[in-house]
C-alpha positions in Angstrom: 0.0 0.0 0.0 1.3 3.4 -1.0 0.5 6.6 0.9 1.0 10.1 -0.4 1.0 12.6 2.4 1.4 16.3 2.6 0.7 19.4 4.5 -1.2 21.9 2.4 1.3 24.6 3.4 4.6 25.9 1.9 6.1 26.6 5.2 9.4 24.7 5.7 8.3 24.1 9.3 4.7 23.3 8.4 2.8 21.9 11.4 0.3 20.4 8.9 3.1 18.5 7.1 4.3 17.2 10.6 0.8 16.0 11.4 0.3 14.4 7.9 3.6 12.6 8.3 2.7 11.3 11.7 -0.7 10.2 10.6 0.7 8.4 7.5 3.3 6.6 9.7 0.5 4.9 11.7 -0.5 2.8 8.7 1.3 -0.5 9.0 3.2 -1.9 6.1 2.7 1.1 4.0 5.2 2.9 1.8 4.9 6.5 2.6 6.0 9.5 0.4 5.7 12.9 2.0 5.4 15.7 -0.6 6.6 19.3 -0.2 4.4 21.9 -1.8 7.6 23.9 -2.5 8.6 21.3 -5.1 5.5 22.4 -7.1 5.8 26.2 -7.1 4.2 27.7 -10.2 3.2 31.1 -11.3 -0.1 32.3 -9.9 -2.8 30.6 -12.0 -4.6 32.7 -14.6 -6.0 31.7 -18.0 -3.8 34.3 -19.6 -0.6 32.6 -18.2 -2.0 29.2 -19.1 -2.7 30.4 -22.7 0.9 31.6 -22.9 2.8 28.7 -21.3 0.2 25.9 -21.5 -0.1 23.2 -18.7 2.6 23.6 -16.2 5.0 20.5 -15.8 4.8 20.8 -12.1 1.0 20.4 -12.2 1.3 17.2 -14.1 4.1 16.1 -11.8 1.8 16.6 -8.8 -1.0 14.7 -10.5 1.4 11.9 -11.3 2.3 11.6 -7.7 -1.3 11.5 -6.7 -1.8 8.7 -9.3 0.7 6.5 -7.5 -1.2 6.6 -4.2 -3.5 4.0 -2.7 -4.3 6.5 0.1 -4.0 10.2 0.4 -3.2 11.8 3.8 -3.6 15.5 3.7 -3.5 18.1 6.5 -4.9 21.6 5.6 -3.2 24.8 6.7 -5.7 27.6 7.4 -4.8 31.0 6.1 -7.4 33.6 6.8 -10.1 30.9 7.0 -9.3 29.2 3.8 -6.7 27.2 1.8 -3.1 28.5 1.8 -2.4 30.3 -1.5 0.3 27.8 -2.4 -2.1 24.9 -2.1 -4.9 26.7 -4.0 -2.6 27.5 -6.8 -1.5 23.8 -7.2 -5.2 22.8 -7.1 -6.0 25.5 -9.8 -3.2 24.4 -12.2 -4.0 20.7 -11.6 -7.6 21.0 -12.1 -7.1 22.4 -15.6 -5.4 19.1 -16.6 -7.7 16.8 -14.5 -10.8 18.2 -12.8 -10.6 15.1 -10.5 -7.3 16.1 -9.0 -7.5 13.6 -6.3 -8.3 10.8 -8.8 -10.9 8.9 -6.8 -8.4 8.1 -4.1 -9.5 7.4 -0.5 -8.4 10.3 1.8 -7.7 11.0 5.4 -8.4 14.7 5.5 -7.0 16.6 8.5 -6.1 20.0 9.8 -4.3 21.6 12.6 -3.4 25.1 13.9 -2.0 26.8 16.9 -5.5 27.9 17.9 -8.2 26.2 19.7 -10.4 25.5 16.6 -7.7 23.4 14.9 -8.3 25.0 11.5 -12.0 23.9 11.6 -13.0 26.4 8.9 -10.6 25.2 6.3 -11.3 21.6 7.2 -15.0 22.1 6.5 -14.4 23.9 3.3 -12.1 21.1 2.1 -14.5 18.4 3.2 -17.3 20.0 1.1 -15.1 20.8 -1.9 -12.7 17.9 -2.3 -15.3 15.3 -3.4 -15.9 17.5 -6.4 -12.2 17.2 -7.2 -12.3 13.3 -7.0 -11.5 12.7 -3.3 -13.2 9.9 -1.4 -13.0 11.3 2.1 -13.0 8.3 4.5 -12.3 10.3 7.7 -11.6 13.8 8.9 -9.5 14.7 11.9 -8.4 18.0 13.6 -5.7 18.8 16.2 -6.4 22.0 18.0 -3.7 23.9 19.9 -0.9 22.2 18.1 1.9 23.4 20.2 0.2 21.9 23.3 -0.8 18.6 21.6 2.1 17.7 19.4 5.7 17.0 20.2 7.8 18.3 17.3 11.0 16.5 18.3 9.3 13.1 18.6 7.0 13.8 15.7 3.8 12.7 17.4 0.6 13.7 19.1 1.1 14.0 22.8 -2.6 14.4 23.8 -3.7 10.8 24.6 -7.4 11.4 23.6 -6.4 12.9 20.3 -3.8 10.2 19.6 -6.2 7.4 20.4 -8.8 9.0 18.1 -6.4 9.2 15.2 -5.1 5.6 15.8 -8.8 4.4 15.9 -9.4 6.1 12.5 -6.4 4.3 11.0 -7.2 1.0 12.6 -10.8 1.1 11.4 -9.5 2.1 7.9 -7.3 -1.0 7.6 -9.6 -3.5 9.3 
């Protein structure tokens, strides 16, 4: 089983990438590949740019990575109540090649933030929008107050209740 995981943020210290990486590690006997959005930087999408340069090679490369997955593990960063601009740009470019960006792959959709709502707004937006882009969302999960509930050095959730909840989601998934 191959898992493609990523945090939907371009931050080199993305807490969402850390959460996605941890969640993906919980799937036993899985090959995990963690993507970095910085490897898919493209000009801000517009039809004018697309008309000039055509479909961007990084958009196709991103879609090719998604195609290799059996499971997608994505953790959404919340910027002003919505997707990060970097993620939205990748989604925009990719959707011009394949409207079903997530290619009917089963997905664990997550979010985290330093705040008490755990990026609930963007999680809800993604939960409603991603099925139109070909995601089969099997479960959602959020970690509020990231700094209090995740040990960055160990790369794991420290809050026992949250950790148990995530492990139950993964266990149910593979049973």
